[in-house]
N, C-alpha and C positions, 0 to 999 in steps of 0.2 A: 491543404491546410494539415498542420499537425494535429496529432489525436493524443489527449491524455486520459487514459484510463483510470476512475477512481474505482477500487473494489474495497468494500467494505462489509463489516459485520457490526451493525449498530442497534442492540436488541433493548437498549434502554434510552429514556429521553436523554440522560447523561452524555452516552456515547453518541447518539444522535446528534446532540448539540456540536460535537467535535467533528463529526462529517459534513453538517451544514456548513459549519465557519471554513472548513478545508475546502470545500466545492465553491463557496462564495469567493475565496482567495484564487482560486484557480480561474473564476470567471470575472475577476477584477477587470473593471472598464479600461485599465491602462495596459492590459495584455491583449495583443491582436493576433490573430492567424492561429489560434489553438481552439479546437473542438473539445469540449469536456464531456465525457461518457462516463455515467455514474452507473454502476452495478452492484446490487446485493451480492454478497460472496456465493450466495447458493444458485445466483442465477448469471454470472459471469461465464462466459465460455472461452474456448481456446481461440476460436474466431475474434472475440472481442481482444484478446492479448495480442494476436498476431497483426490486427488492424492499428494497432496503438504505437505510438513512438515513445512513450513514457508511461510511468505509473505512480499512482498513489494508492497506498493500502491503509486500511484502518481495522482494528480489530480490539475487542476486550481482551484482558488477561484472564483466563480461566484455568483455576489449578495450577499455576505456573506454565502455562502453555497458550499458545494463540486459540483463538475460537475455533470450535469443531467446524464452523462454516468456514472460516478462511481455509483451515487445512483441507477441507474437501474441495475447494476452489483449486489449491495448488496440487492434490491428487489428480483432479480432472483435467487440468492443462498442462502438466509438468513436462511430459515427452513431447507433445505436439507444438509446445511453444520454445522447444530447443533445450529443455532441462537436460544435463550432463550426467551420466551416472558411471561408475567405476565397474571394472570387470566383476566386483563381488556384488554389484546391484545398489551400493551406496552412492549418495549423492557426490559427486566430484567437480572441481571448478571450471565453470564454463569459460569458455574463451571466446574471443571475438564479439563484434557487434554489441557493445555495451550499451543497452538503453536506459536512461536515468529513472529512478525510483525514490520515493519517500514513504516514510511510515509513521503513523500514530498508533499508540497503543493506551487504552485506559483501563486501569485497575484498580482496586480499592485498597491493597495492601502491597502488591509488588508487581512490577512489570518484566523483571529481569528474564525470567523464563520464556516469556511470549515473546520478547523481542528477539532473544536468542534462537528460539525455533523459527520465526520467520526469516532471520539471516541465514540461518544455515540451509534453508531450501533456496532464497533467492541468490544466494552465492553459488548455486548449481544451475543457475538461470544466465541467459546473456543480458543481464541487467547490472546496473552499478549505483551504489547508495550515492545521491546526489544532495542530500541535505541530512543535517542531523536528525535522528529519531526523535520526536515528541512523545514523551512518556508523560502521562497525566495520572496522578495518585489522587483518588478521593473525588469529590466535588469539582465540579467545572465552573469557573468564574471567568469573567471578562479577560484576565491576563491568558487563561489557557485558550480561550476561544481565538483570540489574537494570535496567539502562537499558532494554532491550526490555521487560520487565516493565511499567516505568512508562508507556512509550508506548502499550502496549495498554490499561493503565487510565485513561489520560488520554482516549484515543479513545472508549472505552467510556462512562467517566463523562460525556463531552460529551453523549452521547445519553440518559443516564438521567433 
């Protein structure tokens, strides 16, 4: 059975509602053969990453960057999960074995820096972006929850 790992930082009810919708989408009854494993960013391990066939990431945008919790996740798993570094120690483009990933980001005013920061790290992992990034500004309504549901369903369906 394929495994989708959902790693998120959802410190507010607003962010949690996006997480809940994405996880519900990944668990849609029409999708078979996919185990959905949900981990908070501070609890996810390299073992979780290595056991997964695809990834769904969620974060808040904080001061123009991803949440500190999601950054900690990347710092913790990067090398063990196949992260690629250049000779000077900077992230380099990963090669081979591209596993699918999706991303949602919630912010009050801007999500650009948070999206860029996640993509720069993920670009050095053996993963490939397999759905458009879902960015949500301000309050979360039914339209945004539906988009998160679709994102979760899309990533799970890619693995089924």
